[in-house]
C-alpha distance (Angstrom), angle and dihedral (degrees) to the residues before:
residue distance angle dihedral
M1 . . .
A2 3.83 . .
S3 3.72 119.4 .
R4 3.74 119.0 -117.6
P5 3.88 118.0 -111.2
M6 3.85 114.0 -99.0
C7 3.84 123.9 -123.7
G8 3.84 108.6 -63.2
E9 3.83 96.6 12.5
V10 3.65 124.1 127.6
H11 3.86 119.3 -110.4
A12 3.89 108.6 -111.9
N13 3.84 93.7 -141.5
V14 3.83 95.4 55.8
P15 3.74 121.0 83.0
R16 3.84 114.0 -108.1
S17 3.88 94.2 -118.2
A18 3.80 88.2 55.6
S19 3.77 101.8 32.7
L20 3.72 120.9 160.2
V21 3.78 119.0 -142.8
I22 3.85 114.2 -139.4
P23 3.81 108.5 -120.2
H24 3.75 119.5 -119.5
P25 3.82 112.9 -77.1
E26 3.78 92.3 -108.9
V27 3.84 90.3 64.0
R28 3.81 91.5 43.3
G29 3.72 116.4 97.3
D30 3.76 138.3 55.7
S31 3.69 100.7 -58.7
R32 3.86 120.2 119.1
A33 3.88 90.7 -117.7
S34 3.88 92.3 57.5
K35 3.76 89.8 48.5
D36 3.74 94.3 51.1
A37 3.86 91.1 44.5
L38 3.81 90.3 54.5
A39 3.69 91.3 45.7
V40 3.79 90.7 53.4
V41 3.75 92.4 48.7
Q42 3.79 92.6 49.0
A43 3.94 89.8 48.8
V44 3.72 91.8 50.9
Q45 3.78 90.5 49.0
R46 3.82 91.2 51.2
V47 3.78 91.0 50.0
R48 3.82 91.3 48.8
T49 3.89 91.0 50.9
A50 3.72 92.8 47.2
F51 3.88 90.3 49.6
L52 3.78 91.3 48.8
A53 3.81 91.0 47.8
L54 3.86 89.4 51.4
A55 3.79 91.9 46.5
L56 3.79 91.7 51.4
T57 3.77 91.8 47.6
L58 3.78 91.8 51.7
L59 3.86 91.7 47.5
A60 3.68 92.7 48.3
A61 3.81 95.7 48.6
T62 3.77 113.6 104.4
P63 3.78 120.7 -139.8
A64 3.81 115.4 -102.4
A65 3.73 116.3 -104.4
A66 3.71 115.1 -118.1
C67 3.72 134.7 -178.0
Q68 3.87 109.4 -105.8
C69 3.81 118.4 -171.9
F70 3.79 124.6 -172.1
N71 3.84 113.6 -120.3
F72 3.82 98.4 -103.8
S73 3.71 119.2 168.1
R74 3.83 119.4 -121.2
A75 3.76 88.8 -104.3
E76 3.66 94.0 56.0
I77 3.84 92.8 47.1
V78 3.78 90.3 48.9
Q79 3.90 89.0 50.0
R80 3.89 93.1 51.7
A81 3.85 93.4 46.6
D82 3.74 126.2 89.9
I83 3.89 92.2 -154.2
V84 3.88 131.3 20.5
F85 3.85 116.4 -171.4
E86 3.73 148.9 152.6
G87 3.75 117.8 -133.9
T88 3.77 151.4 137.6
V89 3.83 124.1 -98.4
A90 3.76 108.3 -117.8
V91 3.82 103.5 172.9
V92 3.88 134.1 9.1
T93 3.84 125.2 -167.1
L94 3.90 131.6 169.6
A95 3.68 120.5 -136.0
R96 3.72 129.9 160.8
G97 3.79 98.1 -14.7
Q98 3.84 90.7 -47.7
L99 3.73 132.7 106.1
Q100 3.84 109.9 -137.7
A101 3.80 110.6 -158.5
T102 3.77 128.5 -175.0
I103 3.71 107.1 -149.1
D104 3.87 126.1 -169.8
V105 3.84 105.6 -143.2
T106 3.76 116.6 -135.8
R107 3.71 99.2 174.8
L108 3.86 130.4 20.0
E109 3.77 118.4 -155.9
K110 3.92 98.4 171.1
G111 3.67 133.9 4.0
P112 3.77 143.8 34.7
D113 3.90 119.4 -16.1
V114 3.84 103.2 -97.9
T115 3.65 130.5 154.3
S116 3.95 95.2 -165.1
L117 3.75 132.2 12.3
T118 3.81 140.5 175.1
L119 3.84 114.8 -113.6
L120 3.91 127.0 -165.9
T121 3.79 123.8 -156.7
P122 3.83 130.2 163.2
A123 3.84 113.3 -88.0
S124 3.76 91.9 -131.3
S125 3.82 124.2 71.5
A126 3.95 84.9 -148.9
A127 3.69 86.0 65.7
C128 3.75 92.0 47.4
G129 3.74 94.9 -100.9
I130 3.88 119.7 156.1
P131 3.75 114.2 -122.3
L132 3.87 95.3 -132.8
Q133 3.81 119.1 -170.8
V134 3.84 129.6 -168.4
T135 3.90 111.4 -90.2
Q136 3.85 93.8 15.9
R137 3.68 115.6 140.2
V138 3.86 112.9 -129.1
V139 3.77 140.0 -178.8
I140 3.71 108.8 -158.4
A141 3.77 144.1 172.4
A142 3.79 116.4 -154.3
R143 3.71 144.3 169.9
R144 3.79 130.3 -125.2
D145 3.71 117.4 -102.4
G146 3.82 110.8 170.9
P147 3.76 110.2 -69.3
F148 3.83 89.5 -14.9
W149 3.83 138.8 70.4
R150 3.78 118.7 -131.7
T151 3.77 126.7 -152.1
D152 3.74 141.8 155.4
L153 3.87 139.3 -169.5
C154 3.77 89.4 -78.6
M155 3.97 89.3 63.3
A156 3.69 98.2 40.9
L157 3.70 108.7 110.8
G158 3.87 101.5 -177.8
L159 3.71 130.7 -0.9
R160 3.73 121.3 -174.6
P161 3.79 123.3 -169.2
A162 3.86 118.8 -102.2
P163 3.78 108.9 -98.1
L164 3.80 113.8 -103.2
V165 3.78 113.5 -107.1
P166 3.82 114.9 -161.1
N167 3.75 119.7 -122.2
R168 3.87 110.6 -112.1
């Protein structure tokens, strides 16, 4: 026959993280006072366990990633760019976490003489991607990356929403 735990001892059947302290012998028994005392002890332990779980959840949570741009002037952005243009988004596709957009250039401010170009930007705005939409008018500074041009929200000089086209 197993011995009963002494006052203040931890129950052997209960996991250590949720251990239950046995009440003092005066509150053990069948009296209403001992049942109330045991209920209070159990309630306190549930609250403690919930608080610890919440604290661990908050500590384990990673901060959300967010796009952070330095406060460069328009002149500084243009100086750092290989091309600066105004155009209309013709096609947008998603591949490998990147938006790839074909843009018809309507006005060139800096860079090689092009009428159309392929622009890459991160797909996520948290990674500073530009949410490009077909028919959207844009003014963008970009840097050369092989056959493509790369840009992000930090180099977007002007974005106008795509015009609404009524459903027919």
